[in-house]
C-alpha positions in Angstrom: 97.8 -32.7 92.7 94.1 -32.3 92.8 91.6 -33.6 90.2 88.4 -31.7 89.6 85.3 -33.8 88.9 82.6 -32.3 86.8 79.2 -34.0 87.2 76.9 -33.7 84.1 73.2 -34.4 84.4 72.1 -37.7 82.8 69.1 -37.3 80.4 66.1 -39.5 81.0 65.8 -42.5 78.7 63.7 -42.0 75.6 60.3 -43.7 75.6 59.3 -45.8 72.6 55.7 -46.9 72.3 54.8 -49.6 69.8 51.2 -50.2 69.0 49.8 -53.1 66.9 46.3 -53.3 65.5 44.4 -56.5 66.0 43.6 -58.6 63.0 40.1 -58.3 61.7 40.0 -62.0 61.3 41.7 -64.8 63.3 45.1 -65.9 61.9 44.2 -69.5 62.7 41.2 -71.3 61.1 40.0 -74.7 61.9 37.2 -77.2 62.2 35.5 -78.8 65.1 34.3 -82.4 65.6 31.6 -82.4 68.3 31.1 -85.1 70.9 27.9 -86.2 69.3 29.7 -86.9 66.1 32.4 -88.8 68.0 29.8 -90.9 69.8 28.3 -91.9 66.4 31.7 -93.1 65.5 31.8 -95.7 68.3 34.4 -98.4 67.9 36.5 -96.1 65.7 39.9 -95.0 67.0 40.9 -91.4 67.2 43.2 -91.4 64.2 40.4 -93.0 62.1 38.0 -90.4 63.3 40.4 -87.6 62.2 40.2 -88.8 58.7 36.8 -87.2 58.5 38.5 -83.8 58.5 39.5 -82.5 55.0 43.3 -81.8 54.9 44.3 -84.3 57.6 47.0 -86.6 56.4 48.3 -89.8 58.2 51.5 -91.5 57.4 50.0 -95.0 57.1 46.6 -96.2 56.0 46.8 -98.8 58.7 44.9 -98.1 61.9 46.8 -97.4 65.1 45.5 -100.7 66.4 47.9 -102.5 64.2 50.6 -100.0 63.3 53.7 -99.2 65.4 53.6 -95.9 67.3 56.7 -94.6 65.5 54.8 -94.4 62.2 51.6 -92.7 63.6 52.4 -89.2 62.5 49.9 -86.5 61.7 50.0 -83.7 59.1 47.6 -80.9 58.3 48.9 -80.8 54.7 48.3 -84.2 53.1 51.2 -83.7 50.7 53.6 -86.6 51.6 53.1 -86.7 55.4 55.8 -88.5 57.3 56.0 -90.6 60.4 57.4 -87.8 62.6 54.4 -85.6 61.7 54.3 -81.8 61.5 51.3 -81.0 63.6 51.0 -80.4 67.3 48.4 -82.5 69.2 47.5 -81.3 72.6 45.0 -82.5 75.3 43.5 -79.6 77.3 46.5 -77.5 76.2 49.1 -80.1 77.1 51.2 -81.3 74.1 50.9 -85.1 73.4 53.5 -85.5 70.7 56.5 -87.7 71.6 59.3 -85.4 72.6 61.8 -87.4 70.6 60.2 -88.3 67.3 57.0 -86.2 67.3 54.7 -89.2 66.8 51.4 -89.8 68.6 50.3 -92.7 70.7 46.7 -92.8 69.4 45.8 -95.9 71.5 45.9 -93.8 74.6 42.7 -91.9 73.7 39.1 -93.1 73.3 37.0 -90.7 71.2 33.9 -91.3 73.3 35.5 -89.7 76.3 36.4 -86.5 74.5 34.1 -83.5 74.6 35.2 -82.2 71.2 38.2 -82.1 68.9 39.4 -78.8 67.4 41.5 -78.9 64.3 43.3 -75.6 63.9 45.3 -74.6 60.9 47.8 -71.7 60.9 50.8 -70.5 59.0 49.3 -71.2 55.6 48.5 -68.6 53.0 45.0 -68.3 51.6 44.2 -66.8 48.2 40.7 -65.4 48.0 39.1 -64.8 44.6 35.8 -63.0 44.3 34.4 -63.6 40.8 31.3 -64.0 38.7 30.3 -67.6 38.9 28.7 -67.6 35.5 30.2 -70.1 33.0 32.0 -69.0 29.8 33.1 -65.7 31.2 36.5 -64.2 31.7 36.3 -64.6 35.5 35.5 -68.3 35.2 38.6 -68.8 33.1 40.6 -66.8 35.6 39.3 -69.0 38.4 40.7 -72.1 36.5 44.0 -70.5 35.9 44.3 -69.3 39.5 43.7 -72.8 40.8 46.4 -74.1 38.6 48.9 -71.4 39.7 48.1 -71.9 43.4 48.5 -75.6 43.1 51.8 -75.2 41.3 53.1 -72.7 43.9 52.0 -75.0 46.8 53.8 -77.9 45.3 56.9 -75.8 44.8 56.8 -74.7 48.4 56.5 -78.3 49.5 59.4 -79.3 47.4 61.6 -76.5 48.8 60.7 -77.6 52.4 61.5 -81.2 51.7 64.7 -80.3 49.9 65.9 -78.5 53.0 65.3 -81.6 55.0 67.6 -83.5 52.7 65.4 -85.2 50.2 67.0 -85.7 46.7 66.0 -83.1 44.2 65.3 -85.5 41.4 63.2 -87.8 43.6 61.2 -84.7 44.6 60.5 -83.8 41.0 59.2 -87.3 40.2 57.2 -87.5 43.4 55.6 -84.0 43.3 55.3 -83.7 39.5 54.9 -87.2 38.0 53.2 -85.9 34.9 54.6 -82.9 33.0 52.8 -80.7 30.5 54.1 -79.6 27.2 52.1 -77.2 25.0 52.7 -77.1 21.3 50.8 -74.5 19.3 49.7 -75.7 15.9 47.9 -72.5 14.7 48.8 -68.9 15.2 52.1 -69.8 16.9 53.2 -66.2 16.8 50.1 -65.3 18.9 49.5 -62.5 16.4 45.8 -62.4 15.8 46.2 -59.7 13.0 48.4 -62.1 11.1 46.2 -65.1 11.7 43.1 -63.2 10.6 44.3 -60.9 7.8 46.1 -63.7 5.9 42.9 -65.7 5.6 40.6 -62.7 4.9 42.4 -61.9 1.7 41.5 -65.2 -0.1 38.0 -65.0 1.3 37.5 -61.6 -0.5 39.1 -63.1 -3.6 36.6 -66.0 -3.4 33.6 -63.6 -3.2 34.9 -61.5 -6.1 35.7 -64.5 -8.3 32.2 -66.0 -7.9 30.6 -62.6 -8.6 32.8 -62.2 -11.7 31.8 -65.6 -13.0 28.2 -64.6 -12.7 28.7 -61.3 -14.3 30.7 -62.7 -17.3 27.9 -65.0 -18.3 24.9 -63.1 -16.9 25.8 -59.9 -18.8 25.5 -61.7 -22.1 22.0 -62.9 -21.1 20.9 -59.5 -19.9 22.1 -57.7 -23.0 20.7 -60.4 -25.4 24.2 -60.9 -26.8 24.5 -64.6 -25.9 23.8 -65.6 -29.5 26.5 -63.3 -30.9 29.0 -64.5 -28.3 28.4 -68.2 -29.0 27.7 -67.8 -32.7 30.9 -69.5 -33.8 30.4 -72.3 -31.2 29.0 -75.3 -32.9 29.8 -77.9 -30.3 30.2 -78.3 -26.6 34.0 -78.0 -26.9 33.7 -74.7 -28.7 31.3 -73.4 -26.0 33.7 -74.5 -23.3 36.6 -72.7 -25.1 34.5 -69.5 -25.4 33.6 -69.7 -21.7 37.3 -70.2 -20.7 38.3 -67.2 -22.8 35.6 -65.1 -21.1 36.8 -66.2 -17.6 40.6 -66.0 -18.3 41.0 -62.3 -17.7 39.2 -62.0 -14.4 41.0 -65.2 -13.2 44.4 -63.7 -13.9 43.5 -60.3 -12.3 41.9 -61.8 -9.2 44.7 -64.4 -8.7 47.4 -61.7 -9.2 45.7 -59.3 -6.8 45.4 -62.0 -4.1 49.0 -63.0 -4.5 50.2 -59.4 -4.2 48.4 -59.0 -1.0 49.7 -62.3 0.5 53.3 -61.4 -0.6 52.9 -58.0 1.0 52.0 -59.7 4.3 54.8 -62.2 4.0 57.6 -59.9 2.8 56.9 -56.3 3.8 55.1 -57.0 7.0 57.5 -59.8 7.9 54.9 -62.5 8.6 57.1 -65.5 8.0 55.6 -68.4 5.9 56.6 -71.6 7.6 55.8 -73.8 4.5 55.7 -73.3 0.8 54.5 -70.0 -0.6 54.4 -71.5 -4.1 52.0 -74.2 -3.0 49.8 -71.5 -1.5 49.8 -69.8 -4.9 48.7 -73.1 -6.6 45.9 -73.4 -4.0 44.8 -69.9 -4.6 44.7 -70.4 -8.3 42.5 -73.5 -7.8 40.2 -71.5 -5.5 39.8 -68.7 -8.1 39.1 -71.3 -10.8 36.4 -73.1 -8.9 34.8 -69.8 -7.8 34.6 -68.5 -11.3 33.2 -71.8 -12.6 30.5 -71.8 -9.8 29.4 -68.3 -10.7 29.2 -69.2 -14.4 27.0 -72.2 -13.5 24.6 -70.1 -11.5 24.1 -67.7 -14.4 23.9 -70.4 -17.1 21.4 -72.5 -15.2 19.1 -69.7 -13.9 19.4 -67.6 -17.1 19.0 -64.5 -14.8 21.7 -62.1 -13.7 19.8 -61.0 -10.7 19.1 -64.5 -9.4 22.6 -65.6 -10.1 24.1 -62.7 -8.2 21.8 -63.5 -5.2 23.0 -67.1 -5.3 26.6 -66.1 -5.5 26.2 -63.8 -2.4 24.4 -66.6 -0.5 27.2 -69.1 -1.2 30.3 -67.0 -1.0 29.6 -64.3 1.7 29.3 -66.7 4.7 32.2 -68.8 3.5 34.7 -67.3 5.9 32.4 -67.7 8.9 31.9 -71.4 8.1 35.6 -72.1 7.2 36.7 -73.1 10.7 39.1 -70.1 11.0 37.1 -68.1 13.5 35.0 -70.9 14.9 36.3 -74.6 14.9 34.5 -77.1 12.7 34.4 -79.7 15.5 32.2 -77.3 17.5 29.6 -76.9 14.7 26.4 -78.8 14.4 26.2 -81.6 11.9 24.3 -79.5 9.4 26.6 -76.5 9.7 29.7 -78.7 9.4 28.2 -80.3 6.2 27.6 -76.8 4.7 31.1 -75.8 5.6 32.7 -78.8 4.0 30.7 -78.2 0.9 32.3 -74.8 0.4 35.6 -74.6 -1.5 37.0 -71.9 0.7 36.9 -74.1 3.7 39.4 -76.5 2.1 41.6 -73.7 0.8 41.7 -72.1 4.3 43.0 -75.4 5.6 45.7 -75.5 3.0 46.9 -72.0 3.6 46.9 -72.3 7.4 48.8 -75.6 7.2 51.4 -74.0 4.9 51.6 -70.5 6.4 51.3 -71.3 10.1 52.3 -74.9 10.6 54.8 -75.6 7.8 53.1 -78.9 6.9 54.4 -81.1 4.1 53.0 -80.3 0.7 51.8 -83.9 0.2 49.4 -83.4 3.1 47.3 -80.9 1.1 47.6 -82.4 -2.4 44.1 -83.9 -2.1 42.8 -80.4 -1.4 44.2 -79.0 -4.6 43.1 -82.1 -6.5 39.5 -81.8 -5.1 39.3 -78.1 -6.1 40.5 -78.8 -9.6 38.0 -81.7 -10.0 35.2 -79.5 -8.8 36.3 -76.8 -11.3 36.1 -79.3 -14.2 32.6 -80.5 -13.1 31.3 -77.0 -12.8 32.8 -76.0 -16.2 31.0 -79.0 -17.7 27.7 -77.9 -16.1 28.2 -74.3 -17.2 28.9 -75.5 -20.8 25.7 -77.6 -20.7 23.7 -74.6 -19.4 25.0 -72.3 -22.1 24.2 -74.9 -24.8 20.6 -75.0 -23.4 20.4 -71.2 -23.2 21.2 -70.9 -26.9 17.9 -72.8 -27.6 15.9 -70.4 -25.4 16.3 -66.9 -26.9 13.0 -65.9 -25.4 14.6 -66.2 -21.9 17.3 -63.7 -22.8 17.1 -60.1 -21.5 15.9 -61.1 -18.1 17.2 -59.2 -15.1 
């Protein structure tokens, strides 16, 4: 029996060519200690001289002249260096670490006989941020946040490396993060700027309209020379006060009702949850409307001029929102600006509303605010009554614009 053998040609092996581009920058960075610098450090051991290099960490603070060789480790990351060390020390390219434990016998080397010391770092990531160095800019804030994030990630990487070496997890948390941070938002906890701003703008507009309405109610009687007919039946101060309250009652109800409808729309239909008491906000808004109307009446009754009183009302009420501490904190204002802000009734009402709407503070905390607004209303009504009584005796001043 014969077997036939068929020889097939063997194809040549395929050639694979791998090309790698060189890095534009060296992967290892470092720092050099020159011989001249080492000579100036005469009498100092090598491990003590290495402390001049930022980022060098030694296991003990004790010099190698007094410490045992087994605890003379070296680390290029000063986060919890240990005795074994995690850095390679070589002399003219020859490793000097102990082959068993990795420690260094620093007493063998005299720095004055070394030409130079090169400290090279490798294997660590570098985050480079190119930003505008000007303060109070978005990039400066980003720089601060980036430093915090990089520090947190570095600590996390260190914790993972030490956990793989067998360190207890709870001990690592205490060692690497001894202080924890807890952030609690007191204002605008929903991070909704529309809600935070719109809910405070509504009463600010009510405040402006109420003060203007108070000026108009009294100033119109002076302009039209009808003050005498209006107060004809008022023989005493109490009668004048009653006439004034009757004049201000209708705009007070309309303005308070309009403001509450807007706030209820935001709370119910827009779904902006009120953390505290909506009823207490309604009481505070009523007190704000009352003091605003009374302030406008005082301006008209004292100046006896509708034009002057309207100018004064605009001067007092228009910037009230800007000085209320809603858009700009009161603590950052100058002493004069803070004094002006605290003299405005809207500043105190804004505090009441934010503490109830955003923070859910107890009602008792803002009882003094409502009490202060009501007391100011009574004082202003008394001044307006006195001004109207005086205006009755000055008919020649009526009719002014």
